[in-house]
N, C-alpha and C positions, 0 to 999 in steps of 0.2 A: 650305425652309430659311430661318431667320431671318438678318437681316443680320449680327448679331454672330457667329454660327456660320460664316457664309460668309467673313467677314473673317479669322477665326481659322484657317480651313482653308487659305486661300490667301495669307496675309500674307507667309510666307517666300518664296514665288515672286515676289511683287511687289517685295519688298526686293532679291532677287537681280537682278531685271531693272533696278531703279533703280541698283544698284551697277554693273552691267555697262554701263549707259549712260554712266557717268562715266569709263569706260576706253576706250582705242582699240579699234575693232572689228576685232580681229585674232585669229587662232588660235582657241583655245577660247572666247574671249569672243564672237566673231562667231557661233560655233555655238550658244552659249547664247541669244543674241538670236533667231536664226532658229528654234530649237526652241520658243521660248515665244511667238512672235508670234501664232500661231493660238489658242493657249490663252488669251492675254490678250484677244483679240477675243471669244472665247466668254464670258469673265468679264464683259466690258463689256455684251454682249448680255443676259446673265442679270440683271445689275444694273438695266438699263433695263426689262426685262420685269417684274421683281418690284417695281419702283418703290422701289428702295433710296435711301438718303439722297443728296441732290444732290452733296454733297462727295465721296462715294465714286465716283459716276458720273463726276464731273469728273476725279478722280485717275486713274481707269482710262482715260478718254478721252485725257488728256494723255500717259499712258504709251504708249497705242497709237500716237498721232501721233509721239511722239518715237522710238519703236522703228521705225516705218515709215521715218522720215527717215534714221535711222542705217543701217538695212539697205539702203535705196536708195543711200545714199552709198557704202557699202562695196562693194556689187555693181558700181556704176558705176566705182569705182576699180580693181577687180580683174577686170573683165570679160575683159580680154586678158592677164591674168597667168598664162600657161600654165605658166611655170616653177614658180610657187607651187602650182598645181594638181597637177602631176605630182610635185613634191617632197614635198608634204604632204597635200593634200586627198584625192587618190585613195587612197594607202595608209592614210590615217586612216579613210576610208569603209570600206575592207576590214576594218580592225581593229574598227571599231564594229559591223560585221555579222558578226563572226568566228563566232558560233554558227550563223548561217544558212549561212555558207561551209562550216563543218565538216559540217553536215547535207547540204548539196548535194554535197560531196565524197564522202561515204559512199554516198549514193544513186546517184551516178554511177560510182564506182570499184568498189565491191563487186560489183555485178552484172556488170561488165566482167571482173573477175578470175574469177568463177565461169564465165561464158560462155567465156572464153579457155581455162580448164583443160578444160572440157567438150568443146569443139571440137578441142582438141589431142589428147585421148586417145580420142575417139570420132569416127571418120571421117564418120559420117552425121549427127552432131549439128548441124553448120552448117546443114543443110537444115531444121532445126526453127526456126531464127531467120531465115534468109535464103531466098528462093526460088532455084530453079536458075539463072535468068538473072542474078540478082545475084551468085551465087557465081562464074559464068563471067566476068562483068565484072570482079570483084575479082581473079581469077586473071590475067586479061589485063593489068590495070593494073600488076601487080607482077611480070610475067613477066621473068626475067633477060635475055631477048632483046629486050625492048621498047626502041625508040629513045628514048622519053621515058617516065619513070616517072610514076605517078599516074593521075588520071582521063583516060579517052580524050578526045581533043580534037576538037571540031567545027571548030576553026580552028587552024592551025599557028603560032600566035603566043603568046608568054608573056604579052603584054599582054591579050589576050582572056581567057586563063585567070585572070589577076589579077582582072579584073572578075567573072568567074564565081565565083571562090573568095570574093570579098567578099560577093556576093549569097548564096551558099550558107551561109557562116559566120554572117552576120547573121540569116538566116532561122531557123537553129537557136537562136541566142541569143535572138531575139525570142519564139520559142515557149516557151523556158524562162521568160522574164520574164512574158509575157502569161498563161501558165498559172497564175500566182499569183492571177489574178482569180477562179479557181474554187476559192477557199479553199486554194490552194496545191497542190491535187490534180493539176492539169494540169502544174505544174512538176515534181512528183515523177515523173509518168509519162514526161514528155519526158526527164528525166535518166536514169531507169531504162532505157528502151528504147534511148536513144543509147549508154549504157554497155554494154548487152548487144550492140548492133550492132557497136560498135568492138571489144569484147573477142572476139566470135566471129570477126571478120575476122583479128585478131591471132593467135588460136589456130589457125585454119585455115591461114593462110599459114606459120606457124611449122612446122606439121606437114608442109607441102609443101616445107619447106626453102627458102622464099623470104626467108630471114633477111637476106641481103645486099642485097636490094632494098627490102623493106618497112621495116625499122627505120631504115636510114639516111635513107629518105625522110621518115618522120614525126618523127624526133627533133628536127629543126630547128624547124619551125613548130609542132610539138605543144606546146611550152612556152607559147606565146602562145594558141593556139587552145583547147586543153583547159582551161587555167586560166581563160580568158575564159568558157567554157561553165559552169564551176563558179561563177564570180562572177555570171553571168546567172541561174543557178538560185538563188543566194542572194538576189538582188534580187526574184525571183518569190516566194520563200518569205517575204520581208519583207512583200510585199503580202498574201499569204495570211494571215499572222499578224495583220496589221492588221484583216482582216475577221473573223477568229475571236475576237480579243481587242481590241476597240476601246477598252476602258477607259472613260474618262469622255466620250468623243466618240461621235457617231453613227458608224455604219459608213462612211458616205460621207466624213465629215470625217477619220476615221482613215485611210481609203484615200488620200485626198488628201495627208495629212501623210506617209504612208509613201512615196508617189510622189515627193514633194519630197526625202525623206530619201535615196532611192537614186539621185538624179540624178548625183552624182559618180561612183558606180559605173558608170552607163550610159555616161557620157562616156569613162571609162577603158576599159571593155569594147570600145567602138567602135574606139578606137585600137589596142587589142591585136589585134582581128580584122583590121584593115587590115594591120598588121605581119605577122600570120600568113599572110594571103593573098599578100602580096608575097613572103615567103620560100617559100611553097609553089609559086608560079608561076615564080620566077626562080632559086631556090636548090635546093629539095628535088627538083625534077623533073630536074635536070641529071644526065647520065650521064658528064660529063667530070670531075667532082670525085671524088676517091678516097673510099672508105668511111671511112678513118681521119680525113680532114678533116671529113666530115659528122658523125661521132660526136664529134669534139673540139669543133666549133662548137656542136653540139646540146647537149652537156653543159654548155658555158659558158653558153648561153642559159637552160637550165633553172636553173642556179645563180643567175644574175642575176635571173630572174623570181621565183624563190622568195624570195630575199633582199629584193627590192623589195616583194613582197606582205606580208612580215612586218615591214617597216620602219615601218609605221604605229603599232606598239606604243609606240614612244618618244614619240609625240605623244599617244596616247590615255591613257597612264599619268600624264601631267602634271596 
């Protein structure tokens, strides 16, 4: 490509970056700078490799240096700004990846609904998804006579189970995310089978009339745990999309950019899983709380989590 065509193609991007550098690195402006840093570095490398005019190389080099300094200053200033992250950055990241979130939600929930209906109406269907020892374990976990609800405990302390749930939740979320490295196929499979697994358990326990133990147990922490799994799937699908459609980048560069893009999602997902583990260990498993209280708190948590998840739209639409 000749230099004139190269400049015409990218002139608007360079002007946008120059305009952004004149404004404070906050909000949407900081996002514009971050998104264009790698692209600008690529443009500079191309200009040097093709021996374009020295004035163009100098302009791009100065832009890269100025952009780097601005991003470094912004990140240093906001490194510990947790309030800004949870108020704006995390919900904005959810909104920006809303199509991946929607796809992740459908792949996770639809198989779960189908498996739930199947195991509810067909007594033997659960054995097509779970093996016999797993079925017996699930039945013991939510037996109305159990002293503690939920997973059987190797240690009789809520703190031990808190650590166990964190490890278990993060392992599922990590598989959802890391599965994106296989063109997103791994993510889709993890979401699909986890949806089937959870749905089949719900349908089977409902058929056994364990309603008063199973649903009050899951309603509290489920708002954080299940939503975090969907967001993890969205992050994995973002990686997969970067490999399938790298655009003007190499696949490796596209993957790196996608990885940086989903970092706010990963931070938020981790916190959600910690909250879910805390609720599951100390709240959901309690047999002292009434069913009504668990349902009321669970409903409130679901409303708050969903409202928060959709709150990024007001920032993304600006």
